[in-house]
MARZA-950029 format. One record per residue (C-alpha): residue number from 1; x, y, z. Coordinates in Angstrom, 1 decimal, padded with zeros to 4 digits. Layout:
N
<site num="NUM" east="X" north="Y" up="Z"/>
...
This chain:
374
<site num="1" east="027.8" north="007.3" up="023.2"/>
<site num="2" east="028.7" north="008.5" up="019.8"/>
<site num="3" east="026.9" north="007.6" up="016.6"/>
<site num="4" east="028.8" north="008.1" up="013.3"/>
<site num="5" east="027.6" north="007.8" up="009.7"/>
<site num="6" east="027.0" north="004.2" up="008.9"/>
<site num="7" east="028.7" north="002.6" up="005.8"/>
<site num="8" east="026.3" north="-000.4" up="005.7"/>
<site num="9" east="025.0" north="-001.0" up="002.3"/>
<site num="10" east="021.2" north="-001.3" up="002.1"/>
<site num="11" east="019.7" north="-003.8" up="-000.3"/>
<site num="12" east="016.3" north="-004.4" up="-001.7"/>
<site num="13" east="014.7" north="-007.9" up="-002.2"/>
<site num="14" east="013.4" north="-008.6" up="-005.6"/>
<site num="15" east="010.0" north="-009.8" up="-005.8"/>
<site num="16" east="008.8" north="-012.4" up="-008.3"/>
<site num="17" east="005.5" north="-011.1" up="-010.0"/>
<site num="18" east="003.3" north="-013.1" up="-012.3"/>
<site num="19" east="002.9" north="-011.7" up="-015.6"/>
<site num="20" east="-000.8" north="-012.2" up="-015.4"/>
<site num="21" east="-001.6" north="-010.7" up="-012.1"/>
<site num="22" east="-003.5" north="-007.4" up="-012.7"/>
<site num="23" east="-005.7" north="-005.7" up="-010.0"/>
<site num="24" east="-004.0" north="-003.3" up="-007.2"/>
<site num="25" east="-005.8" north="-001.6" up="-004.5"/>
<site num="26" east="-008.0" north="001.6" up="-004.7"/>
<site num="27" east="-006.2" north="004.5" up="-006.3"/>
<site num="28" east="-006.6" north="006.5" up="-003.3"/>
<site num="29" east="-007.9" north="006.3" up="000.4"/>
<site num="30" east="-006.6" north="006.0" up="004.0"/>
<site num="31" east="-004.3" north="003.2" up="005.1"/>
<site num="32" east="-002.6" north="002.1" up="008.3"/>
<site num="33" east="000.5" north="-000.5" up="008.6"/>
<site num="34" east="003.3" north="-001.8" up="010.7"/>
<site num="35" east="006.9" north="-002.8" up="010.0"/>
<site num="36" east="009.6" north="-004.6" up="012.1"/>
<site num="37" east="013.2" north="-005.3" up="011.2"/>
<site num="38" east="017.0" north="-004.6" up="012.0"/>
<site num="39" east="018.2" north="-001.1" up="013.1"/>
<site num="40" east="022.0" north="-000.4" up="012.8"/>
<site num="41" east="024.3" north="002.3" up="013.9"/>
<site num="42" east="028.2" north="002.8" up="014.0"/>
<site num="43" east="029.6" north="003.6" up="017.2"/>
<site num="44" east="032.8" north="005.9" up="017.3"/>
<site num="45" east="035.0" north="004.0" up="019.2"/>
<site num="46" east="038.0" north="006.5" up="018.5"/>
<site num="47" east="035.7" north="009.2" up="020.1"/>
<site num="48" east="035.2" north="007.0" up="023.4"/>
<site num="49" east="038.9" north="006.2" up="023.6"/>
<site num="50" east="039.7" north="009.8" up="023.4"/>
<site num="51" east="037.2" north="011.0" up="026.1"/>
<site num="52" east="038.7" north="008.2" up="028.5"/>
<site num="53" east="042.1" north="009.3" up="027.9"/>
<site num="54" east="041.1" north="013.0" up="028.8"/>
<site num="55" east="040.1" north="011.4" up="031.9"/>
<site num="56" east="043.3" north="009.7" up="032.6"/>
<site num="57" east="042.3" north="006.1" up="031.3"/>
<site num="58" east="043.9" north="004.1" up="028.7"/>
<site num="59" east="041.4" north="001.9" up="026.5"/>
<site num="60" east="042.4" north="-001.7" up="026.2"/>
<site num="61" east="039.3" north="-003.1" up="024.4"/>
<site num="62" east="035.9" north="-001.8" up="023.3"/>
<site num="63" east="032.9" north="-004.0" up="022.6"/>
<site num="64" east="030.0" north="-002.6" up="020.6"/>
<site num="65" east="026.4" north="-003.5" up="020.3"/>
<site num="66" east="025.5" north="-001.8" up="017.1"/>
<site num="67" east="022.7" north="-004.0" up="015.9"/>
<site num="68" east="019.0" north="-004.4" up="017.7"/>
<site num="69" east="015.5" north="-004.6" up="016.5"/>
<site num="70" east="013.5" north="-001.8" up="015.5"/>
<site num="71" east="009.8" north="-001.0" up="014.2"/>
<site num="72" east="007.5" north="001.5" up="013.3"/>
<site num="73" east="003.8" north="002.1" up="013.2"/>
<site num="74" east="002.3" north="004.3" up="010.5"/>
<site num="75" east="-001.1" north="005.5" up="008.7"/>
<site num="76" east="-001.1" north="007.7" up="005.6"/>
<site num="77" east="-003.5" north="008.8" up="002.8"/>
<site num="78" east="-002.9" north="007.9" up="-000.9"/>
<site num="79" east="-003.9" north="010.5" up="-003.2"/>
<site num="80" east="-003.5" north="008.4" up="-006.5"/>
<site num="81" east="-001.2" north="005.7" up="-008.0"/>
<site num="82" east="001.8" north="008.0" up="-007.6"/>
<site num="83" east="001.8" north="009.9" up="-004.3"/>
<site num="84" east="000.9" north="009.5" up="-000.7"/>
<site num="85" east="001.5" north="011.4" up="002.8"/>
<site num="86" east="002.4" north="009.2" up="005.7"/>
<site num="87" east="002.9" north="009.6" up="009.6"/>
<site num="88" east="003.7" north="007.6" up="012.4"/>
<site num="89" east="005.8" north="006.4" up="015.4"/>
<site num="90" east="009.2" north="004.7" up="015.2"/>
<site num="91" east="011.3" north="002.8" up="017.7"/>
<site num="92" east="014.8" north="002.4" up="016.5"/>
<site num="93" east="015.8" north="000.1" up="019.7"/>
<site num="94" east="018.9" north="000.3" up="021.8"/>
<site num="95" east="022.6" north="000.5" up="021.2"/>
<site num="96" east="025.6" north="000.1" up="023.6"/>
<site num="97" east="029.4" north="-000.3" up="024.2"/>
<site num="98" east="031.6" north="-001.6" up="027.0"/>
<site num="99" east="035.0" north="-000.1" up="027.0"/>
<site num="100" east="037.7" north="-001.9" up="029.1"/>
<site num="101" east="040.5" north="000.4" up="030.8"/>
<site num="102" east="043.7" north="000.7" up="032.5"/>
<site num="103" east="043.7" north="001.4" up="035.4"/>
<site num="104" east="041.5" north="-001.5" up="035.6"/>
<site num="105" east="037.8" north="-000.8" up="035.0"/>
<site num="106" east="035.1" north="-000.3" up="032.4"/>
<site num="107" east="033.1" north="002.3" up="030.8"/>
<site num="108" east="029.4" north="001.0" up="029.8"/>
<site num="109" east="027.1" north="003.2" up="028.0"/>
<site num="110" east="023.8" north="002.9" up="025.8"/>
<site num="111" east="021.2" north="004.9" up="024.1"/>
<site num="112" east="017.8" north="004.3" up="023.0"/>
<site num="113" east="016.0" north="006.2" up="020.2"/>
<site num="114" east="012.3" north="006.9" up="019.3"/>
<site num="115" east="010.0" north="009.4" up="017.9"/>
<site num="116" east="007.5" north="010.4" up="015.3"/>
<site num="117" east="007.9" north="011.0" up="011.6"/>
<site num="118" east="006.2" north="012.7" up="008.7"/>
<site num="119" east="007.1" north="011.9" up="005.2"/>
<site num="120" east="006.2" north="012.6" up="001.5"/>
<site num="121" east="006.2" north="008.9" up="-000.5"/>
<site num="122" east="006.3" north="009.2" up="-004.3"/>
<site num="123" east="005.3" north="005.7" up="-005.8"/>
<site num="124" east="006.3" north="004.2" up="-009.0"/>
<site num="125" east="004.0" north="001.5" up="-010.3"/>
<site num="126" east="005.6" north="-001.3" up="-012.0"/>
<site num="127" east="002.5" north="-003.5" up="-012.4"/>
<site num="128" east="-001.0" north="-003.1" up="-011.1"/>
<site num="129" east="000.3" north="-005.0" up="-007.9"/>
<site num="130" east="004.0" north="-004.1" up="-007.7"/>
<site num="131" east="005.3" north="-000.5" up="-006.7"/>
<site num="132" east="008.6" north="000.9" up="-005.9"/>
<site num="133" east="008.4" north="004.1" up="-003.6"/>
<site num="134" east="010.7" north="006.6" up="-002.1"/>
<site num="135" east="010.1" north="008.7" up="000.9"/>
<site num="136" east="011.7" north="011.9" up="002.6"/>
<site num="137" east="010.4" north="013.7" up="005.4"/>
<site num="138" east="011.1" north="014.9" up="009.1"/>
<site num="139" east="011.5" north="013.0" up="012.1"/>
<site num="140" east="011.5" north="014.3" up="015.9"/>
<site num="141" east="013.3" north="011.8" up="017.9"/>
<site num="142" east="013.8" north="011.3" up="021.7"/>
<site num="143" east="017.3" north="010.0" up="022.8"/>
<site num="144" east="017.8" north="008.5" up="026.2"/>
<site num="145" east="021.5" north="007.8" up="027.3"/>
<site num="146" east="022.6" north="005.8" up="030.1"/>
<site num="147" east="026.3" north="005.4" up="031.4"/>
<site num="148" east="027.8" north="003.4" up="034.2"/>
<site num="149" east="031.4" north="002.7" up="035.5"/>
<site num="150" east="033.2" north="-000.4" up="036.9"/>
<site num="151" east="036.3" north="-000.6" up="038.9"/>
<site num="152" east="038.5" north="002.6" up="038.6"/>
<site num="153" east="036.1" north="004.3" up="036.4"/>
<site num="154" east="033.5" north="006.7" up="038.0"/>
<site num="155" east="030.8" north="008.3" up="036.1"/>
<site num="156" east="029.8" north="011.8" up="037.2"/>
<site num="157" east="026.7" north="012.0" up="035.1"/>
<site num="158" east="024.9" north="008.5" up="034.6"/>
<site num="159" east="021.9" north="009.6" up="032.7"/>
<site num="160" east="020.8" north="012.2" up="030.0"/>
<site num="161" east="017.7" north="012.7" up="027.6"/>
<site num="162" east="017.3" north="014.9" up="024.5"/>
<site num="163" east="014.6" north="015.5" up="021.7"/>
<site num="164" east="014.9" north="017.2" up="018.8"/>
<site num="165" east="013.9" north="017.4" up="015.1"/>
<site num="166" east="016.0" north="016.2" up="012.1"/>
<site num="167" east="015.5" north="014.7" up="008.3"/>
<site num="168" east="015.1" north="011.1" up="007.3"/>
<site num="169" east="014.9" north="009.4" up="003.8"/>
<site num="170" east="014.5" north="005.9" up="002.3"/>
<site num="171" east="013.1" north="003.7" up="-000.4"/>
<site num="172" east="011.2" north="000.4" up="-000.8"/>
<site num="173" east="008.9" north="-001.9" up="-002.5"/>
<site num="174" east="005.2" north="-002.8" up="-002.1"/>
<site num="175" east="003.3" north="-005.7" up="-003.3"/>
<site num="176" east="-000.6" north="-005.8" up="-003.0"/>
<site num="177" east="-001.5" north="-009.2" up="-001.7"/>
<site num="178" east="-005.2" north="-008.5" up="-002.1"/>
<site num="179" east="-007.6" north="-005.5" up="-002.5"/>
<site num="180" east="-007.1" north="-004.4" up="000.9"/>
<site num="181" east="-003.7" north="-005.9" up="002.3"/>
<site num="182" east="-000.3" north="-005.4" up="001.1"/>
<site num="183" east="003.4" north="-005.9" up="002.2"/>
<site num="184" east="006.3" north="-003.7" up="002.2"/>
<site num="185" east="010.1" north="-004.1" up="002.2"/>
<site num="186" east="012.0" north="-001.1" up="002.8"/>
<site num="187" east="015.3" north="000.6" up="004.1"/>
<site num="188" east="015.2" north="003.9" up="005.9"/>
<site num="189" east="018.0" north="006.3" up="007.3"/>
<site num="190" east="017.2" north="008.5" up="010.5"/>
<site num="191" east="019.3" north="011.5" up="011.3"/>
<site num="192" east="019.3" north="011.7" up="015.0"/>
<site num="193" east="021.3" north="013.4" up="018.0"/>
<site num="194" east="022.1" north="011.6" up="021.1"/>
<site num="195" east="021.8" north="013.1" up="024.5"/>
<site num="196" east="025.3" north="014.1" up="024.9"/>
<site num="197" east="025.5" north="016.3" up="021.7"/>
<site num="198" east="026.9" north="013.8" up="019.1"/>
<site num="199" east="025.1" north="013.7" up="015.7"/>
<site num="200" east="024.8" north="010.5" up="013.9"/>
<site num="201" east="022.5" north="008.3" up="011.6"/>
<site num="202" east="020.6" north="005.2" up="012.4"/>
<site num="203" east="019.4" north="002.7" up="009.4"/>
<site num="204" east="016.4" north="000.5" up="009.7"/>
<site num="205" east="015.7" north="-002.2" up="007.1"/>
<site num="206" east="012.1" north="-003.6" up="007.8"/>
<site num="207" east="009.3" north="-006.0" up="006.5"/>
<site num="208" east="005.9" north="-005.3" up="007.4"/>
<site num="209" east="001.9" north="-005.2" up="006.3"/>
<site num="210" east="-000.4" north="-002.6" up="005.6"/>
<site num="211" east="-004.2" north="-002.5" up="005.4"/>
<site num="212" east="-006.0" north="-000.1" up="003.1"/>
<site num="213" east="-009.6" north="001.0" up="003.9"/>
<site num="214" east="-010.3" north="001.8" up="000.1"/>
<site num="215" east="-011.0" north="004.6" up="-002.3"/>
<site num="216" east="-013.6" north="007.3" up="-002.3"/>
<site num="217" east="-017.3" north="006.5" up="-001.8"/>
<site num="218" east="-019.7" north="007.2" up="-004.6"/>
<site num="219" east="-023.2" north="008.5" up="-004.0"/>
<site num="220" east="-026.1" north="006.0" up="-003.8"/>
<site num="221" east="-027.5" north="005.3" up="-007.0"/>
<site num="222" east="-031.0" north="005.6" up="-008.1"/>
<site num="223" east="-033.2" north="003.0" up="-010.0"/>
<site num="224" east="-032.8" north="003.7" up="-013.9"/>
<site num="225" east="-035.6" north="003.6" up="-016.4"/>
<site num="226" east="-034.2" north="003.9" up="-019.9"/>
<site num="227" east="-035.9" north="003.0" up="-023.2"/>
<site num="228" east="-033.6" north="002.6" up="-026.3"/>
<site num="229" east="-035.1" north="002.9" up="-029.8"/>
<site num="230" east="-032.3" north="001.1" up="-031.8"/>
<site num="231" east="-030.0" north="-001.6" up="-031.3"/>
<site num="232" east="-027.2" north="000.3" up="-032.8"/>
<site num="233" east="-025.8" north="003.2" up="-030.9"/>
<site num="234" east="-022.6" north="005.1" up="-032.6"/>
<site num="235" east="-021.2" north="007.8" up="-030.3"/>
<site num="236" east="-019.6" north="010.6" up="-032.2"/>
<site num="237" east="-016.3" north="010.2" up="-031.2"/>
<site num="238" east="-016.3" north="006.4" up="-030.9"/>
<site num="239" east="-016.7" north="003.5" up="-033.0"/>
<site num="240" east="-018.6" north="001.4" up="-030.2"/>
<site num="241" east="-021.8" north="-000.4" up="-031.1"/>
<site num="242" east="-024.2" north="-001.9" up="-029.0"/>
<site num="243" east="-024.8" north="-005.6" up="-029.9"/>
<site num="244" east="-027.9" north="-007.8" up="-028.9"/>
<site num="245" east="-026.6" north="-010.5" up="-026.4"/>
<site num="246" east="-027.8" north="-014.0" up="-026.9"/>
<site num="247" east="-028.6" north="-015.2" up="-023.4"/>
<site num="248" east="-027.7" north="-018.8" up="-022.4"/>
<site num="249" east="-030.3" north="-021.4" up="-022.3"/>
<site num="250" east="-029.6" north="-022.1" up="-018.7"/>
<site num="251" east="-030.3" north="-018.4" up="-017.6"/>
<site num="252" east="-032.8" north="-016.6" up="-019.6"/>
<site num="253" east="-033.6" north="-013.0" up="-019.1"/>
<site num="254" east="-037.0" north="-011.4" up="-019.5"/>
<site num="255" east="-035.7" north="-008.4" up="-021.1"/>
<site num="256" east="-033.8" north="-007.5" up="-024.5"/>
<site num="257" east="-030.2" north="-006.3" up="-023.4"/>
<site num="258" east="-027.9" north="-004.4" up="-025.4"/>
<site num="259" east="-024.2" north="-004.6" up="-024.1"/>
<site num="260" east="-021.6" north="-001.8" up="-025.2"/>
<site num="261" east="-019.0" north="-002.7" up="-022.8"/>
<site num="262" east="-017.6" north="-005.5" up="-020.6"/>
<site num="263" east="-014.8" north="-005.5" up="-018.3"/>
<site num="264" east="-013.2" north="-008.3" up="-016.1"/>
<site num="265" east="-011.7" north="-008.6" up="-012.6"/>
<site num="266" east="-009.2" north="-010.6" up="-011.0"/>
<site num="267" east="-010.4" north="-013.6" up="-008.4"/>
<site num="268" east="-012.0" north="-012.5" up="-005.2"/>
<site num="269" east="-011.4" north="-008.7" up="-006.1"/>
<site num="270" east="-013.4" north="-005.7" up="-007.0"/>
<site num="271" east="-010.4" north="-003.3" up="-007.9"/>
<site num="272" east="-010.0" north="-001.8" up="-011.2"/>
<site num="273" east="-007.3" north="-003.2" up="-013.3"/>
<site num="274" east="-005.3" north="-001.4" up="-016.0"/>
<site num="275" east="-006.9" north="-003.1" up="-018.8"/>
<site num="276" east="-010.2" north="-002.1" up="-017.4"/>
<site num="277" east="-009.4" north="001.5" up="-017.1"/>
<site num="278" east="-008.7" north="001.5" up="-021.0"/>
<site num="279" east="-012.3" north="000.1" up="-021.5"/>
<site num="280" east="-013.7" north="002.7" up="-018.9"/>
<site num="281" east="-012.1" north="005.6" up="-020.4"/>
<site num="282" east="-013.7" north="004.5" up="-023.9"/>
<site num="283" east="-017.0" north="003.9" up="-022.1"/>
<site num="284" east="-017.1" north="007.5" up="-020.3"/>
<site num="285" east="-016.7" north="008.9" up="-024.0"/>
<site num="286" east="-020.0" north="007.0" up="-024.8"/>
<site num="287" east="-021.9" north="008.1" up="-022.0"/>
<site num="288" east="-020.9" north="011.8" up="-022.2"/>
<site num="289" east="-022.0" north="011.5" up="-025.7"/>
<site num="290" east="-025.3" north="010.5" up="-024.9"/>
<site num="291" east="-026.3" north="012.4" up="-021.8"/>
<site num="292" east="-029.9" north="011.3" up="-021.7"/>
<site num="293" east="-029.2" north="007.6" up="-021.7"/>
<site num="294" east="-028.9" north="005.8" up="-018.2"/>
<site num="295" east="-027.3" north="002.2" up="-018.2"/>
<site num="296" east="-027.3" north="-000.8" up="-015.5"/>
<site num="297" east="-023.8" north="-002.0" up="-014.1"/>
<site num="298" east="-024.5" north="-005.6" up="-013.7"/>
<site num="299" east="-021.8" north="-007.4" up="-011.7"/>
<site num="300" east="-021.0" north="-011.2" up="-011.7"/>
<site num="301" east="-018.8" north="-013.9" up="-010.3"/>
<site num="302" east="-017.4" north="-017.2" up="-010.9"/>
<site num="303" east="-018.9" north="-020.1" up="-009.3"/>
<site num="304" east="-016.2" north="-020.6" up="-006.6"/>
<site num="305" east="-017.6" north="-019.5" up="-003.0"/>
<site num="306" east="-021.2" north="-019.6" up="-001.6"/>
<site num="307" east="-023.9" north="-017.8" up="-003.7"/>
<site num="308" east="-024.4" north="-015.0" up="-001.1"/>
<site num="309" east="-020.5" north="-014.2" up="-001.0"/>
<site num="310" east="-020.6" north="-014.3" up="-004.7"/>
<site num="311" east="-023.7" north="-011.8" up="-005.0"/>
<site num="312" east="-022.0" north="-009.4" up="-002.7"/>
<site num="313" east="-018.7" north="-009.8" up="-004.5"/>
<site num="314" east="-020.4" north="-009.0" up="-007.8"/>
<site num="315" east="-022.1" north="-005.8" up="-006.1"/>
<site num="316" east="-018.8" north="-004.7" up="-004.9"/>
<site num="317" east="-017.5" north="-005.0" up="-008.6"/>
<site num="318" east="-020.5" north="-003.2" up="-010.0"/>
<site num="319" east="-020.0" north="-000.2" up="-007.3"/>
<site num="320" east="-016.2" north="000.0" up="-008.2"/>
<site num="321" east="-017.2" north="000.8" up="-011.6"/>
<site num="322" east="-019.9" north="003.1" up="-010.7"/>
<site num="323" east="-017.3" north="005.1" up="-008.5"/>
<site num="324" east="-014.8" north="005.2" up="-011.3"/>
<site num="325" east="-017.4" north="006.8" up="-013.9"/>
<site num="326" east="-018.6" north="009.5" up="-011.2"/>
<site num="327" east="-015.1" north="010.2" up="-010.3"/>
<site num="328" east="-013.2" north="010.2" up="-013.5"/>
<site num="329" east="-016.0" north="010.8" up="-016.0"/>
<site num="330" east="-018.3" north="013.2" up="-014.0"/>
<site num="331" east="-021.3" north="010.9" up="-015.0"/>
<site num="332" east="-024.3" north="011.5" up="-013.1"/>
<site num="333" east="-025.2" north="009.1" up="-010.5"/>
<site num="334" east="-028.8" north="009.4" up="-011.5"/>
<site num="335" east="-027.5" north="007.9" up="-014.9"/>
<site num="336" east="-026.4" north="004.6" up="-013.5"/>
<site num="337" east="-028.0" north="001.6" up="-011.6"/>
<site num="338" east="-026.2" north="-001.1" up="-010.1"/>
<site num="339" east="-027.1" north="-004.9" up="-009.5"/>
<site num="340" east="-025.2" north="-007.9" up="-008.6"/>
<site num="341" east="-026.0" north="-011.4" up="-010.0"/>
<site num="342" east="-023.4" north="-013.2" up="-008.5"/>
<site num="343" east="-022.7" north="-016.6" up="-010.2"/>
<site num="344" east="-026.4" north="-016.8" up="-011.1"/>
<site num="345" east="-026.1" north="-015.9" up="-014.8"/>
<site num="346" east="-022.7" north="-017.1" up="-016.3"/>
<site num="347" east="-021.1" north="-016.0" up="-019.3"/>
<site num="348" east="-019.7" north="-019.6" up="-019.6"/>
<site num="349" east="-020.6" north="-022.9" up="-017.6"/>
<site num="350" east="-017.9" north="-023.7" up="-015.0"/>
<site num="351" east="-017.6" north="-027.5" up="-015.1"/>
<site num="352" east="-015.1" north="-027.3" up="-012.2"/>
<site num="353" east="-016.1" north="-024.5" up="-010.0"/>
<site num="354" east="-013.1" north="-025.0" up="-007.8"/>
<site num="355" east="-010.8" north="-024.4" up="-011.0"/>
<site num="356" east="-010.3" north="-020.3" up="-010.6"/>
<site num="357" east="-007.9" north="-020.3" up="-013.4"/>
<site num="358" east="-010.1" north="-021.8" up="-015.9"/>
<site num="359" east="-011.1" north="-019.6" up="-019.1"/>
<site num="360" east="-014.8" north="-020.2" up="-017.9"/>
<site num="361" east="-014.0" north="-018.7" up="-014.6"/>
<site num="362" east="-012.2" north="-015.8" up="-015.8"/>
<site num="363" east="-014.9" north="-015.2" up="-018.3"/>
<site num="364" east="-017.5" north="-015.0" up="-015.4"/>
<site num="365" east="-015.5" north="-012.4" up="-013.2"/>
<site num="366" east="-016.9" north="-009.4" up="-014.8"/>
<site num="367" east="-019.1" north="-006.3" up="-014.8"/>
<site num="368" east="-021.3" north="-005.4" up="-017.9"/>
<site num="369" east="-022.8" north="-002.1" up="-019.4"/>
<site num="370" east="-026.4" north="-003.1" up="-019.9"/>
<site num="371" east="-029.1" north="-000.7" up="-021.7"/>
<site num="372" east="-032.5" north="-002.3" up="-021.0"/>
<site num="373" east="-035.2" north="-002.6" up="-023.6"/>
<site num="374" east="-038.1" north="-003.9" up="-022.1"/>
């Protein structure tokens, strides 16, 4: 069986992305996934006819099976929002042909391809949830050919197999459905050799899902004990002020709280958004300018969901902020304490808890930087 360079055009489906959809997955970490789709190859009919003619047969018709199902399983490590390394297993399926001959007979052939690959995957974020990516790498493929004859055609060597390395490349899009789950649509081209000495290319267009295990973990925090003498704190290189917070009557606090930053999250997510990164960079400057000060990172949630779930979600949000400050700001873990209040201390009262798009719900999906004065 002969595989020639395919001329099939590969297209990428455009995804509609909401303008207000923030949060992406963690910037780095391990992930696994799987894709399934359509494999395509070009069978060289002229070469088959020539080979049959050398054996004394005239080809009257050739029927090709150049489309089949294919899939791949993969795992990788994402270093940041812009680059990942990925490896896995692929199965490009089975291709075949039937060549009718004179004198009366037929030659039947098929080939299967599977193997392993390792790719570099550069990524281009369009939004926090939508990425374009490319891939270039190497594959090690196993090819298994089968031939049989009918009528006057007699096949002397009915089977052959071969393995070898070659290159591959492709491109695609990724859309993050949640903090951990995403979906991909991609097109790839695999350079392969069949088992009888022919070289060709197989295209795989596939759709799949991936699961991210999350970003780097942070050291466990210690409890803080901070006293601040003045309600105004101006850092040398910033214009940030701490302002007393007037607590809602429905949720009074026993201490005086000074808040110098507050950032928000999307519904049911603890992923850091692009808008929050701007706030966190400013907060890092404040914390670096006051190395003796410790803060409490207080996480909150909207009213949708159970109290226990919301408490755990608010803790995850606080831990995500803590991890960012430690990783990107080199803030000592001993200066940070985390607490999750869930929906017990809302910024605004949610008259309709099931309305997750209300202004009150968005106001409550937050983490506050708090300095406590007992």
